[in-house]
Each structure stands twice: as C-alpha cells, then as structure tokens.
C-alpha distance (Angstrom), angle and dihedral (degrees) to the residues before:
residue distance angle dihedral
M1 . . .
A2 3.77 . .
M3 3.80 90.3 .
D4 3.81 90.0 51.1
V5 3.78 91.4 52.8
F6 3.81 91.2 47.0
S7 3.80 90.9 49.3
L8 3.81 92.1 49.5
R9 3.79 90.7 50.1
D10 3.81 91.9 47.1
W11 3.83 90.1 50.1
L12 3.79 91.3 49.8
L13 3.78 91.8 48.3
A14 3.81 91.0 49.3
N15 3.82 92.1 54.1
D16 3.81 100.6 28.8
P17 3.85 108.5 24.7
A18 3.81 97.3 -179.2
F19 3.84 95.6 29.3
S20 3.79 86.5 -119.6
R21 3.81 93.3 134.5
L22 3.78 90.9 49.7
R23 3.77 89.8 50.7
T24 3.83 91.0 49.8
G25 3.79 90.6 50.9
L26 3.78 92.3 49.2
R27 3.80 90.4 46.0
V28 3.79 93.2 53.0
T29 3.80 93.9 44.7
L30 3.80 92.8 48.6
S31 3.82 91.4 47.4
V32 3.82 91.1 52.1
C33 3.81 92.6 48.3
L34 3.77 95.0 46.8
S35 3.78 94.1 45.1
V36 3.76 94.3 49.5
G37 3.78 90.9 43.5
L38 3.83 92.0 53.5
L39 3.78 92.0 47.1
A40 3.80 90.7 48.4
G41 3.82 88.6 52.3
L42 3.82 91.5 51.7
H43 3.79 88.9 46.0
S44 3.79 91.8 55.0
L45 3.80 101.1 36.5
V46 3.80 105.3 31.5
A47 3.78 116.7 17.6
P48 3.82 139.6 -35.0
L49 3.81 114.5 -87.3
P50 3.81 126.5 -146.5
K51 3.78 119.7 -106.8
A52 3.79 89.8 -113.7
A53 3.81 90.0 66.5
Y54 3.79 91.6 60.2
A55 3.80 93.9 42.5
L56 3.78 92.0 51.3
A57 3.80 91.6 45.9
I58 3.78 92.4 53.9
T59 3.79 94.8 42.7
L60 3.78 96.9 44.9
S61 3.82 91.9 44.6
I62 3.78 87.6 60.6
Q63 3.81 94.8 42.8
S64 3.80 91.8 44.6
G65 3.78 91.4 54.5
L66 3.81 94.6 46.6
S67 3.78 105.8 30.7
V68 3.80 105.6 40.0
K69 3.79 103.8 85.9
D70 3.80 104.3 151.2
A71 3.80 116.4 148.6
S72 3.78 100.2 -117.6
M73 3.80 134.0 38.4
R74 3.78 89.5 -119.5
E75 3.79 92.2 55.6
Q76 3.79 90.1 45.8
F77 3.79 90.5 53.5
V78 3.80 91.5 50.1
T79 3.81 90.4 50.3
R80 3.82 91.3 49.9
L81 3.81 92.3 49.5
M82 3.80 90.5 48.6
G83 3.81 88.8 47.1
C84 3.81 90.3 52.5
G85 3.79 90.5 53.0
V86 3.79 91.8 46.6
C87 3.81 90.3 48.7
I88 3.80 94.0 52.6
G89 3.81 91.2 44.7
V90 3.79 96.1 52.3
V91 3.82 93.1 42.7
G92 3.80 87.8 53.1
L93 3.80 89.4 49.6
A94 3.81 90.8 50.5
A95 3.82 90.0 50.1
L96 3.85 91.6 47.2
L97 3.81 92.5 51.0
E98 3.80 95.3 44.1
G99 3.80 92.0 101.9
T100 3.85 90.8 56.6
R101 3.78 104.5 47.6
V102 3.81 94.6 179.1
A103 3.79 90.4 56.0
S104 3.82 88.6 47.0
D105 3.80 91.4 53.5
L106 3.81 91.3 48.6
A107 3.78 91.3 48.0
F108 3.83 89.0 51.4
L109 3.82 90.6 54.3
V110 3.79 91.3 49.7
L111 3.81 88.5 50.3
I112 3.78 91.0 49.9
F113 3.83 90.1 54.2
L114 3.81 92.0 48.9
A115 3.80 92.1 46.5
A116 3.79 91.9 50.6
Y117 3.80 93.2 46.6
A118 3.84 92.0 45.7
R119 3.83 89.4 72.0
T120 3.82 88.0 77.7
F121 3.81 89.6 67.3
G122 3.76 93.1 67.1
P123 3.83 132.5 -110.6
R124 3.81 94.4 -30.7
G125 3.78 92.9 51.4
F126 3.78 91.3 48.9
A127 3.81 92.0 49.4
L128 3.78 95.0 47.6
G129 3.79 91.2 46.9
M130 3.78 91.3 53.2
F131 3.83 91.4 46.6
A132 3.80 90.8 51.6
F133 3.82 94.3 46.4
M134 3.79 97.0 48.1
S135 3.82 93.6 41.4
Y136 3.80 93.2 52.0
F137 3.79 90.6 47.8
I138 3.82 91.5 52.4
G139 3.79 91.2 44.8
A140 3.81 93.7 50.2
Y141 3.78 92.2 46.2
L142 3.84 100.5 44.9
R143 3.83 95.8 31.9
P144 3.81 102.0 -150.5
D145 3.80 115.0 -159.8
L146 3.78 118.4 -111.7
G147 3.77 88.2 -114.8
D148 3.80 90.3 58.2
L149 3.81 94.6 55.9
P150 3.84 96.1 97.0
A151 3.81 90.8 53.4
T152 3.81 91.5 40.7
A153 3.84 89.4 52.8
L154 3.84 88.8 64.4
G155 3.83 87.6 71.3
P156 3.81 99.9 62.0
L157 3.81 92.8 33.1
T158 3.82 91.3 54.5
A159 3.80 92.8 43.7
L160 3.79 94.9 50.2
L161 3.83 95.4 44.1
V162 3.80 91.7 46.2
G163 3.82 90.2 47.3
Q164 3.79 90.2 52.1
G165 3.80 92.0 48.6
V166 3.80 94.2 48.0
R167 3.80 91.5 48.7
R168 3.78 92.5 46.1
F169 3.78 104.4 40.5
V170 3.82 110.5 13.8
L171 3.81 110.0 33.6
A172 3.78 103.0 11.3
D173 3.76 126.1 175.9
D174 3.81 120.8 -119.4
W175 3.80 111.4 179.4
R176 3.82 91.5 -164.4
V177 3.79 91.4 57.8
D178 3.81 92.4 42.3
L179 3.80 92.1 48.4
G180 3.79 91.2 49.7
R181 3.80 92.2 50.2
A182 3.79 92.8 45.6
V183 3.80 92.6 49.8
A184 3.79 89.2 48.7
A185 3.81 87.9 52.8
V186 3.80 89.3 50.4
E187 3.81 90.6 52.5
T188 3.79 89.8 48.3
R189 3.81 90.0 53.4
V190 3.81 91.1 50.7
D191 3.82 89.0 51.0
R192 3.81 89.5 51.4
I193 3.79 90.3 52.9
L194 3.81 90.6 49.8
A195 3.80 90.7 48.7
R196 3.78 90.0 51.1
I197 3.81 91.2 50.8
S198 3.84 89.5 50.6
A199 3.76 90.7 50.2
T200 3.82 92.3 53.7
T201 3.79 101.1 49.7
G202 3.78 89.4 113.8
G203 3.76 92.5 62.6
I204 3.81 138.8 -53.5
D205 3.75 120.8 -111.6
E206 3.79 129.6 -177.1
R207 3.79 92.9 -88.9
D208 3.82 90.2 54.4
R209 3.75 91.1 49.1
R210 3.80 92.1 53.6
Q211 3.79 91.7 48.3
M212 3.76 93.0 49.4
D213 3.80 92.0 47.1
R214 3.80 87.9 50.4
Q215 3.77 90.7 52.3
V216 3.77 90.8 50.6
E217 3.82 90.8 51.3
R218 3.77 90.8 51.3
L219 3.78 89.5 49.9
K220 3.77 89.5 53.1
D221 3.81 91.0 51.3
A222 3.82 90.3 49.2
V223 3.82 91.3 49.7
L224 3.82 91.9 50.1
M225 3.79 89.5 49.2
A226 3.84 91.2 50.3
E227 3.78 90.8 49.1
S228 3.81 90.9 53.6
F229 3.81 89.6 62.0
V230 3.77 94.4 54.9
P231 3.86 107.9 100.2
T232 3.78 111.8 -123.0
R233 3.74 136.9 -159.6
P234 3.78 118.3 -104.4
E235 3.77 118.2 -100.5
T236 3.77 122.2 -112.1
E237 3.81 117.8 -148.9
G238 3.80 89.4 -19.5
R239 3.79 95.5 -54.3
H240 3.78 126.7 102.7
D241 3.81 113.5 -114.4
A242 3.78 96.4 -122.7
E243 3.82 95.5 170.9
R244 3.83 92.6 61.2
D245 3.78 95.1 40.6
D246 3.77 120.5 121.9
P247 3.82 109.2 -108.4
R248 3.83 89.3 -147.9
R249 3.79 90.0 58.4
V250 3.79 91.2 47.2
A251 3.81 90.6 49.8
V252 3.82 91.4 54.9
T253 3.80 92.8 48.4
I254 3.78 93.7 47.6
C255 3.79 93.0 47.1
L256 3.82 91.5 51.5
F257 3.77 90.2 51.6
E258 3.80 93.3 46.4
L259 3.79 91.8 48.1
H260 3.79 91.5 56.4
V261 3.83 91.3 47.8
A262 3.82 92.5 46.7
A263 3.78 93.6 49.2
E264 3.80 92.9 47.3
S265 3.83 90.8 47.5
L266 3.78 90.6 52.5
V267 3.80 91.2 51.3
V268 3.78 91.2 52.0
L269 3.80 95.8 44.2
S270 3.81 92.7 45.5
R271 3.78 88.9 63.9
Q272 3.81 88.5 63.5
A273 3.81 97.5 40.3
F274 3.79 127.2 6.4
P275 3.80 116.0 -128.8
P276 3.80 114.6 -126.4
A277 3.79 112.6 -84.4
R278 3.80 93.2 -126.3
L279 3.77 90.9 52.1
V280 3.80 91.7 51.9
A281 3.82 90.0 48.6
A282 3.82 89.5 51.3
L283 3.80 90.6 51.7
R284 3.81 87.8 60.0
A285 3.76 100.3 46.4
G286 3.79 111.3 -5.1
T287 3.79 134.2 106.8
R288 3.76 123.0 -105.4
E289 3.80 91.5 -107.9
R290 3.80 91.8 53.7
V291 3.81 92.6 48.0
E292 3.78 91.7 50.0
R293 3.86 92.7 46.7
L294 3.79 93.0 49.9
A295 3.79 90.3 46.6
R296 3.78 92.2 52.8
N297 3.78 92.0 47.9
A298 3.78 91.6 49.5
A299 3.80 91.3 49.2
R300 3.82 91.7 51.0
S301 3.77 92.1 50.7
A302 3.82 92.9 60.4
P303 3.80 109.3 21.7
D304 3.81 93.7 161.1
D305 3.80 96.6 49.9
S306 3.79 103.1 97.5
Y307 3.80 92.6 179.7
L308 3.79 91.7 56.0
Q309 3.79 90.8 46.4
D310 3.78 89.7 55.4
T311 3.79 91.4 49.3
I312 3.79 91.7 50.2
D313 3.80 90.4 49.6
A314 3.82 88.5 51.5
C315 3.82 89.5 52.9
L316 3.77 91.1 51.6
S317 3.78 91.2 48.3
L318 3.78 92.1 51.0
D319 3.78 92.6 48.9
A320 3.80 92.2 48.5
V321 3.79 95.7 49.3
R322 3.82 92.1 46.9
R323 3.78 89.6 56.4
R324 3.81 92.5 45.2
L325 3.79 89.8 50.9
A326 3.82 91.9 52.5
V327 3.78 91.5 52.0
A328 3.80 94.1 43.5
V329 3.82 92.8 51.1
Q330 3.80 92.0 46.6
R331 3.82 92.3 51.8
F332 3.77 94.4 44.5
V333 3.82 95.6 47.6
A334 3.79 92.3 45.2
A335 3.80 93.5 52.4
P336 3.82 110.5 104.2
D337 3.82 92.1 -148.8
A338 3.80 97.1 43.2
S339 3.82 93.3 118.2
R340 3.77 96.5 42.2
G341 3.80 91.6 102.3
I342 3.79 95.6 57.8
Q343 3.78 97.0 76.9
A344 3.78 112.7 122.9
P345 3.80 118.2 -101.7
D346 3.76 122.7 -113.0
N347 3.79 104.3 -66.8
A348 3.75 94.6 -160.9
G349 3.78 92.1 54.5
A350 3.77 91.7 45.4
A351 3.81 91.3 49.7
G352 3.78 91.5 51.3
L353 3.76 91.7 49.0
K354 3.81 92.9 49.7
L355 3.78 93.6 46.8
A356 3.76 90.1 49.5
R357 3.82 88.2 58.2
F358 3.82 94.3 46.1
T359 3.77 97.4 131.5
L360 3.81 135.8 117.8
S361 3.79 88.7 -101.4
D362 3.80 88.2 67.2
P363 3.85 108.7 95.7
A364 3.85 89.9 -147.1
V365 3.81 90.6 57.9
R366 3.80 92.2 48.3
T367 3.80 91.1 48.0
A368 3.81 91.1 50.8
I369 3.79 90.6 49.9
Q370 3.81 91.2 49.8
I371 3.78 91.9 51.1
T372 3.80 92.4 47.2
L373 3.82 92.9 49.5
A374 3.82 90.8 48.3
S375 3.82 90.0 49.8
A376 3.78 90.6 48.5
L377 3.77 91.5 52.4
A378 3.82 91.4 48.8
M379 3.79 90.3 49.0
V380 3.80 92.1 51.0
F381 3.81 92.3 54.9
G382 3.79 91.1 41.9
L383 3.78 92.7 52.6
M384 3.77 89.9 48.0
L385 3.78 88.7 59.7
S386 3.83 99.4 41.3
R387 3.77 133.7 -34.9
E388 3.82 91.5 -151.3
R389 3.81 95.4 49.8
C-alpha cells in the first residue's frame, strides 16, 4: 500500500511538479459546485431561476478558473467584473436577436472574430474574449427572454465572485511556494538521472537508453514548469524589456536552462565513458570540495582517456550549475520586490498600439479571420443538419 502511494505521488510529481495543475482542477471543480449550490439555494428559497443562469454559472466558473491569469488579485478581480459585464451584455444581445436568427448567427461570427483577436491584448483580452464567446453561445442556445435577464445575470455574477473567493481564500496561488516546489522537482529529476547512470555502469543496452531519454524528457518538463512560475516583466511592443529586467530573475531562468543542458550532456557523454561511481554518488549528496577532489582523482587515473575527461567535466558542470541554481532561487524568493515587475502594462496604450496595426499584414488579424471562416463553415454544415441540435 505504501509503495502504491509512493508511486502515485511520483507519477503526479512527474506530470505536475508543483501540483499547480491539480490545484487548478480542484479550484475549478469547487467553484462550479459552490456556484451551482448557491444558485440552487436562491432557486428554492427566493425565486426560480432560468436555466441559462445555471449554464452560465457552470461555464464561466470553468473559464474563470482557466482563463483569468492576471498577475495580481486586484487585476483578476477587475477582469472578472469586466467579464461579468461582457457576459450579461452578449446574453442580452443574443436574446434581442433571437427573433432574427440569421442576424444572430452573423453576430456570433463577429463575436468569434473579436474574441480571437482579443488574445493579442494579453491575459485580460483572452479572458474577456472567452467569456463573450461562451456566454453568447449559451444565450443563443437556451434563448432566455429579455425579462429574464436580471435573474440570468445572477449566474455569471455568482460564478465570477465565487471564483475570485476560491482563488483568493481557499486555493490561493503563491509563486514563491510554487517555484520552490518546481525547483525541488527539477532536483529530484536530476537525481533520478544520476541514479540511472549509476545503475548502468556495467553497460547500456537499448532499454537503458530509452529509460534515460525518458528521464531527460521529464527533466525538461519539470524545468519548463519551474520557468512558468518565475515572474516576468511585461513586454513592450512585442519585445521583452531586458534593460529593466530583474537580474535575480534572469539568473534563475539561466540556471534552469543550464541545468537541463548539463544533465543532458552528462547522459550523452556517459554512454561513451562511465563516470566513477563515487563521483556520481557525490553529485547526489556530496559537498563541492568532495566532488572536485573525486573529479581530480578520476582525471589523474586516466589522463589519456579523452572521453572520460569529457564526462568528468560534465559532472563538474552539473554540480556547479545545481549550486548556482540553489543560490539564485534563494536570492530571488527572498527579495521583497521580486514580483514588482509583473504588473500589467498600460492596457490603453497597448490597445491603441494594436488597433494602429489592425491590417491584414498583422498575423493576429489573419489568425482571427481564419478562425472565423472555419467557424462559419462549421455553422453552415451544422445548420444544414439541424438548427436546434
């Protein structure tokens, strides 16, 4: 039983190093349950609610948990409030155009184009675009009456407020904790690679190669996950503002990249010449002085073996970058202003810049047109089958 629990935890760590995806799933599920529960209570104790209120609550609880990715809780709250207004507006538009179904379909295509293009305005644009798209779809499908809009609005309002509360008070994000867990998962992956190298000192067969390659791939996934938790500066006109970047943040990112490269290099070189077993053991739990002493001794024992020298150098590089990563993460997490650079850029200026570039030469415009045309084609075939289904 203990082994099963250990295997399950190892599998989760391999696919979700900081358990951030698990937390997101729990957050979305809890938001859906609480939103529907509150609406059901209002339905029973106050007044019946239209079906659209429940559908919007469920849909926007999911979208709120997945799409709202602003840096601060305040910005997330603003996005959710804007999303609630957008939701009510497009549902009202769907109800208003219900009598003219052709106009409703055309309006839906226009909304699809705007939602696709809104991704270029950053996380908030993406979230609002998804809110608008899903809300109009629900409104066009369930067809709430205009008189039911106030009651229908309770659905998205409840979902967005519950989503904010769950994210703020129940399953909150802390990038420092997530980064620490992700880096610990990266270190665990490196140790697994070293353990696999130690286990194959008698010779590497095809099965060993596949297992080592799999470990390297898992290390890459863990590194990418860790990098996603490092707060970044906003981009200006599509280019990262390197001059204003925090050197501590840059140090963490570079060390993560170098660690992946160093581990992969050691795997490749160890297939040509095995590193000494004591040196590999020291890489997992030894001091820097011990690693360097064992590396010097191994180099003296075979001065003419160039392959072994390269493998020893790879061991030293891996040990050095692991220690630099530990120091860089500690300094970055301990800095009180580490997340100062993650504030969102000026949305008004970004909107003006994007609108000034609204031409067919803009890849974002072409992508939005492609999505809209594909949606129109799908709608045509769907309407040929059945408008109701």
